[in-house]
C-alpha positions in Angstrom: 0.0 0.0 0.0 3.2 2.2 0.1 4.0 1.9 -3.4 3.0 5.4 -4.4 5.1 6.8 -1.6 8.1 4.8 -2.8 7.6 6.0 -6.4 7.4 9.6 -5.3 10.5 9.4 -3.2 12.4 8.0 -6.1 11.0 10.6 -8.5 11.9 13.4 -5.9 15.6 12.0 -5.8 15.7 11.8 -9.7 14.4 15.4 -9.9 16.7 16.7 -7.2 19.7 15.3 -9.2 18.5 16.8 -12.5 17.8 20.3 -10.8 21.4 20.2 -9.3 23.0 19.2 -12.6 21.1 21.9 -14.6 22.2 24.7 -12.2 18.5 25.6 -11.5 17.8 27.7 -8.4 15.3 25.8 -6.2 13.1 27.9 -4.1 11.0 26.0 -1.6 7.8 27.6 -0.3 4.2 28.6 -0.8 3.8 30.6 -4.1 1.2 32.8 -5.5 0.9 35.6 -8.1 1.1 39.3 -7.2 0.7 40.2 -10.7 1.0 38.4 -14.2 4.9 38.5 -13.9 5.6 38.7 -10.2 5.3 35.6 -7.9 5.5 35.8 -4.1 7.1 32.9 -2.5 6.6 32.6 1.4 8.7 30.0 3.4 8.2 30.0 7.3 8.6 33.7 8.3 10.4 34.9 5.1 9.0 35.9 1.8 10.6 36.7 -1.4 9.3 38.3 -4.8 10.4 36.6 -8.1 10.1 38.2 -11.4 9.5 36.0 -14.5 9.1 36.7 -18.1 7.9 33.2 -18.4 6.1 31.0 -16.1 4.9 27.2 -16.0 2.2 26.2 -13.5 2.5 22.7 -12.7 1.2 22.4 -9.3 -0.6 19.0 -9.6 -3.9 17.9 -8.3 -5.6 16.6 -5.1 -8.5 14.1 -4.6 -11.9 15.7 -5.2 -14.2 15.2 -2.1 -17.9 15.3 -2.7 -19.9 16.6 0.1 -22.0 13.6 0.4 -19.3 11.7 2.1 -18.3 12.3 5.8 -14.5 12.0 5.3 -14.1 12.8 9.1 -15.7 9.5 9.9 -13.5 6.2 10.1 -13.7 4.0 7.1 -14.1 6.8 4.5 -11.0 7.3 2.4 -10.0 9.1 -0.7 -7.2 8.0 -3.0 -4.4 9.6 -0.8 -5.7 8.5 2.7 -6.4 5.0 1.7 -2.5 4.5 1.7 -2.7 5.0 5.5 -4.5 1.8 6.0 -3.1 -0.5 8.6 -5.3 -3.5 7.7 -6.9 -4.7 4.6 -10.8 -4.3 4.8 -12.8 -7.3 4.3 -15.3 -5.3 2.0 -14.8 -2.1 0.2 -17.1 0.2 -2.1 -15.1 2.1 -4.5 -17.0 5.3 -5.9 -15.7 6.4 -9.2 -14.4 3.9 -11.9 -12.0 6.2 -13.5 -8.2 5.2 -13.7 -7.5 5.4 -10.0 -10.7 3.9 -8.9 -10.4 1.0 -11.3 -6.7 0.5 -10.2 -7.6 0.4 -6.5 -10.4 -1.9 -7.3 -8.2 -4.5 -8.9 -5.7 -4.2 -6.1 -8.1 -4.7 -3.3 -9.8 -7.7 -5.0 -6.6 -9.3 -5.7 -6.0 -9.0 -2.0 -9.0 -10.8 -1.0 -11.3 -7.8 -0.4 -15.1 -8.1 -1.6 -15.3 -4.9 -3.7 -18.2 -2.9 -5.1 -17.4 -0.6 -7.9 -19.9 2.3 -8.3 -19.9 4.6 -11.3 -22.3 7.1 -13.0 -21.3 5.8 -16.4 -22.4 2.8 -18.4 -19.0 2.2 -19.8 -15.8 1.4 -18.0 -13.1 3.9 -18.8 -14.8 5.2 -21.9 -11.3 7.0 -23.2 -10.2 3.3 -24.1 -10.9 1.6 -27.2 -14.2 -0.1 -26.8 -12.8 -3.5 -27.4 -10.4 -3.1 -24.7 -12.9 -1.4 -22.1 -15.3 -4.4 -22.8 -12.4 -7.1 -22.2 -11.4 -5.3 -19.0 -15.0 -5.3 -17.9 -15.3 -9.0 -18.3 -12.0 -9.5 -16.5 -13.1 -7.4 -13.6 -16.4 -9.1 -13.2 -14.7 -12.5 -13.5 -12.5 -11.5 -10.4 -15.6 -11.2 -8.2 -15.9 -7.5 -8.2 -19.5 -6.4 -8.2 -20.2 -3.5 -10.5 -22.8 -0.9 -10.3 -22.9 1.0 -13.4 -25.2 4.0 -14.1 -25.5 4.7 -10.5 -24.8 7.7 -8.1 -24.4 7.7 -4.5 -27.3 9.6 -2.7 -26.6 9.1 0.9 -23.8 7.7 3.1 -24.5 6.8 6.6 -22.0 5.4 9.1 -23.0 3.1 11.9 -20.7 1.1 14.3 -18.2 -0.6 11.7 -20.6 -0.7 8.8 -21.2 2.0 6.2 -24.3 2.0 4.1 -24.5 3.8 0.7 -27.7 4.4 -0.8 -27.6 4.5 -4.6 -29.9 6.4 -7.0 -31.7 3.2 -7.8 -32.5 2.5 -4.2 -30.1 0.0 -3.9 -28.1 -0.1 -0.6 -24.6 -1.2 -0.6 -23.2 -2.1 3.0 -19.4 -2.3 3.4 -16.6 -2.0 6.0 -14.8 0.8 4.1 -15.4 3.2 1.2 -12.8 4.8 -1.2 -14.1 7.9 -2.9 -12.4 8.2 -6.4 -14.6 10.9 -7.8 -11.8 12.6 -9.8 -9.3 15.2 -9.0 -9.2 19.0 -8.2 -6.4 21.1 -9.6 -4.0 22.7 -7.0 -4.7 26.3 -8.1 -6.8 27.7 -5.2 -4.0 29.4 -3.4 -2.3 30.7 -6.4 -4.3 34.0 -6.6 -4.8 33.4 -10.3 -7.0 36.5 -10.6 -3.8 38.6 -10.1 -2.3 37.0 -13.2 -5.4 37.4 -15.2 -6.3 33.7 -15.2 -9.7 32.1 -14.4 -9.8 28.5 -13.5 -12.3 25.9 -14.4 -14.9 24.4 -12.0 -12.3 22.2 -10.5 -9.4 24.7 -10.6 -8.1 23.4 -14.0 -6.5 25.6 -16.4 -7.3 25.7 -20.2 -4.2 25.6 -22.5 -3.7 25.5 -26.3 -1.6 23.0 -28.3 1.5 24.7 -27.1 0.4 24.6 -23.4 -0.1 28.2 -23.1 -2.8 29.6 -21.0 -5.0 32.6 -21.7 -2.1 34.7 -20.7 0.5 34.1 -23.4 3.6 34.0 -21.3 2.2 31.7 -18.8 2.1 28.1 -19.4 0.6 25.0 -17.7 1.1 21.3 -17.7 0.4 18.1 -15.9 -2.5 17.4 -13.6 -3.4 21.2 -13.5 -4.7 21.0 -16.9 -6.8 18.0 -16.5 -6.8 14.7 -18.4 -5.0 12.4 -18.7 -3.3 13.4 -15.5 -0.4 11.0 -15.7 3.2 11.6 -14.3 4.7 10.5 -17.7 2.4 12.7 -19.8 2.7 15.8 -17.3 6.7 15.7 -17.5 6.6 15.5 -21.4 3.9 18.5 -21.5 6.1 20.5 -19.2 9.3 19.9 -21.3 7.4 20.7 -24.5 5.9 23.8 -23.0 9.3 25.2 -21.9 11.0 24.2 -25.1 8.4 26.3 -27.0 8.7 29.2 -24.4 12.4 29.5 -24.8 12.5 29.1 -28.6 13.5 25.4 -28.8 10.4 24.6 -30.7 8.0 26.9 -32.6 5.1 24.4 -32.3 4.2 20.9 -30.9 4.8 17.9 -33.2 2.4 17.4 -36.2 1.1 14.4 -34.3 1.3 14.7 -30.5 1.2 11.1 -29.2 1.2 10.6 -25.5 0.7 7.1 -24.4 -1.5 6.2 -21.4 -1.7 3.1 -19.1 -4.0 2.0 -16.4 -2.6 -0.3 -14.0 -5.6 -2.7 -13.3 -5.5 -6.4 -13.3 -5.1 -6.9 -16.2 -3.1 -3.8 -17.3 -4.5 -1.8 -20.2 -2.5 0.6 -22.2 -3.0 2.7 -25.4 -1.3 5.1 -27.8 -2.9 7.0 -30.8 -6.5 6.7 -31.9 -9.1 4.2 -30.9 -11.1 2.5 -33.5 -14.0 4.8 -32.5 -12.0 8.0 -33.1 -10.9 6.6 -36.7 -14.4 5.8 -37.6 -15.5 9.3 -36.6 -12.9 10.9 -39.0 -14.1 8.7 -42.0 -10.7 7.2 -42.6 -10.8 3.7 -44.0 -8.8 1.3 -41.8 -7.9 -2.3 -41.1 -7.2 -4.2 -37.7 -4.3 -6.4 -36.9 -4.9 -8.6 -33.7 -2.8 -11.0 -31.8 -3.8 -13.0 -28.8 -1.4 -13.6 -25.8 -2.7 -17.1 -25.7 -1.3 -17.6 -29.2 2.3 -16.2 -28.2 5.0 -18.3 -26.7 5.8 -15.8 -23.9 2.1 -15.2 -23.3 1.6 -19.0 -22.8 4.6 -19.1 -20.4 3.1 -16.4 -18.2 -0.4 -18.0 -18.4 -1.9 -14.9 -19.8 -5.2 -16.3 -21.5 -7.3 -13.3 -22.2 -4.8 -10.5 -23.2 -4.6 -9.2 -26.7 -2.8 -6.5 -28.8 -4.9 -4.6 -31.3 -3.2 -2.5 -34.1 -5.3 0.0 -36.2 -3.7 0.8 -39.7 -4.9 3.1 -42.3 -6.0 0.9 -45.3 -4.5 3.0 -47.9 -0.9 2.7 -47.0 -0.9 0.7 -43.7 0.4 3.5 -41.5 -0.1 2.8 -37.8 -2.9 4.9 -36.2 -3.4 3.3 -33.0 -2.1 0.5 -30.6 -4.2 -1.0 -27.9 -3.2 -3.6 -25.4 -4.6 -5.6 -22.5 -2.7 -8.0 -20.5 0.3 -8.5 -18.3 3.0 -5.8 -19.2 0.7 -3.9 -21.6 2.0 -0.6 -20.2 5.5 -1.8 -21.5 4.2 -3.4 -24.8 2.5 -0.3 -26.0 5.8 1.6 -26.4 6.7 -0.3 -29.5 3.6 1.1 -31.3 4.3 4.4 -30.0 7.6 4.7 -31.6 6.4 3.2 -34.8 3.6 5.9 -34.7 6.0 8.7 -33.9 8.4 7.6 -36.7 5.3 7.2 -39.1 6.1 3.7 -39.7 3.7 1.4 -41.8 3.0 -2.4 -41.3 6.4 -3.3 -43.0 8.4 -2.4 -40.0 6.7 -5.3 -38.0 6.6 -7.7 -40.9 10.3 -7.5 -41.7 11.9 -6.9 -38.3 13.2 -9.9 -36.2 11.7 -10.1 -32.7 13.3 -12.1 -30.0 11.2 -15.2 -29.2 9.7 -15.7 -26.6 8.7 -12.1 -26.1 5.4 -10.2 -25.8 7.0 -7.8 -28.4 6.6 -10.4 -31.1 2.8 -9.9 -30.8 3.3 -6.9 -33.2 4.6 -9.4 -35.7 1.9 -11.9 -35.1 -0.9 -9.1 -35.4 0.8 -7.8 -38.7 1.2 -11.3 -40.3 -2.4 -12.1 -39.6 -3.5 -8.8 -41.2 -1.2 -9.4 -44.3 -2.4 -13.0 -44.6 -6.2 -11.8 -44.4 -5.6 -9.1 -47.1 -4.0 -11.8 -49.4 -6.8 -14.2 -49.0 -9.4 -11.3 -49.7 -7.6 -10.6 -53.0 -7.2 -14.1 -54.0 
């Protein structure tokens, strides 16, 4: 349960080394805008004014806390405080089936907890390719997790060691603990954004353009503070690109800005590029290449029976448009497709390369060969 803290400590050590090597002055304290180019930083009893021609806001986010839940009562947690558990609850209701909620749901179910997953939507993780989302839903249900889709929590009452959640349908879920994973709120409340000429959204988020500029051109924002996808990997890359543009290293973002995403459920899911639904919406003619873990030597070795890789190619020239994976190490597997898309490769790269066997990477070759063979049979 302390994995997140370990990861944060490792990242902090790495960042401290980078800051030191880059000769960057690090100022620790609470900061807020005095005006669009002046930032006040207060630390203990001292304060300091910093003038900046360019500013990057990357203050992250915190769990959103709906008022219906009494967070001051034992057994009610958010995605931060759940890490302070001393014992694993026998039963748990997770409210919110976003990435965080789905990850915790899988983790606690694997630890033997009876888990109820409650969400207002009727599709799990709708940003995923629908085929992957459906496969993850089946896997979650098989693991014993009870899903309550298209439901909202209308009331939360605590009595002794039992917590009762009354849902919109009238169903009552009784459980030992509740994890509220109802999204995030950007950490902008104390920045005095008005003084900088900025107006945050409903949950404190900042709107940016393709270059990560806010409504004030010399102020940029990146990471959780601008909302979805809110991943550490994407946030760091967004910030790097924003500052590269700000200081003249790049005049514009790449023609196709592909940022991968992964959800560490059990099984993992990951994607880069377009979903099949997104390609359909553009009217582009496409073909699919698929490969199952169960037909792959490494997949058989690790016993992954349900995982698969899905590749989306433009029919005209077989350029790779999207890669989607579900199964063990999907978060690693997706990077091969990410590199291919960034380099604007077509299916030939997977058809002709030699992949180590047994590896999950060879799923790309399996999927491509199946696609090529299907096309040949269709022509014959």
